[in-house]
C-alpha positions as CSV (number, residue, x, y, z in Angstrom):
1,M,104.8,65.7,88.4
2,E,103.6,66.1,92.0
3,W,103.0,69.8,90.7
4,A,100.3,67.9,88.0
5,N,98.5,65.8,91.1
6,F,98.9,68.9,93.0
7,Y,96.5,71.4,90.4
8,A,94.9,68.3,89.7
9,K,93.2,67.3,93.0
10,A,93.4,71.0,94.7
11,L,93.9,74.0,92.3
12,S,91.4,72.8,89.2
13,R,88.1,73.1,90.7
14,F,88.8,76.7,90.7
15,A,91.1,77.1,87.7
16,T,89.0,79.3,85.5
17,C,88.1,81.6,88.6
18,P,89.1,85.0,88.1
19,G,90.6,85.2,92.0
20,L,92.8,82.1,92.0
21,K,96.1,83.3,93.3
22,L,98.8,80.9,94.3
23,T,102.3,82.0,95.9
24,V,104.9,79.5,96.4
25,T,107.5,81.1,98.3
26,V,111.6,79.0,98.2
27,E,114.5,78.9,99.8
28,I,117.7,78.3,98.8
29,N,120.6,78.4,100.8
30,P,124.1,76.6,99.3
31,E,127.3,76.2,101.0
32,G,128.6,79.2,99.2
33,G,125.6,81.4,97.9
34,V,123.9,81.3,95.1
35,T,125.5,83.2,91.9
36,L,124.3,86.0,89.6
37,Q,123.7,83.7,86.9
38,Q,122.1,81.5,88.8
39,V,119.5,83.9,89.4
40,E,119.1,85.3,85.9
41,E,118.9,81.5,84.9
42,T,116.4,80.8,87.5
43,K,114.3,84.2,86.6
44,S,114.8,83.3,82.7
45,A,113.0,79.7,84.0
46,L,109.8,81.3,86.0
47,R,109.8,84.2,82.5
48,D,109.2,81.3,80.5
49,L,106.3,79.6,81.9
50,K,104.0,82.9,82.3
51,L,105.4,83.9,86.0
52,N,106.1,86.3,87.6
53,D,110.1,86.5,87.8
54,D,110.6,88.8,91.0
55,V,113.9,86.8,93.0
56,Q,114.6,88.0,96.1
57,I,118.0,87.4,97.0
58,K,119.3,87.7,101.3
59,S,122.0,87.7,102.7
60,P,122.6,84.3,105.3
61,D,121.8,86.6,108.3
62,E,118.8,88.3,107.3
63,P,116.0,87.4,108.8
C-alpha cells in the first residue's frame, strides 16, 4: 500500500510525462546469501510487472 501512496502523492503528476524515470535500489544481505532460484524468481516477478529484470549480484566483500 505504501507504493500506491508514493505513486499518488509523488509521481502521479508526472505519470504522463515521457521523461519520467524511476530508479529503485534494493540491497538484500541474508545470512548464507541468496540462491540462484531466489534470483530467478525475483527476475520473473519483475518481468510480470513489466519492469527491467536486471538483477546484479555482488559478493559480500564487493563495495
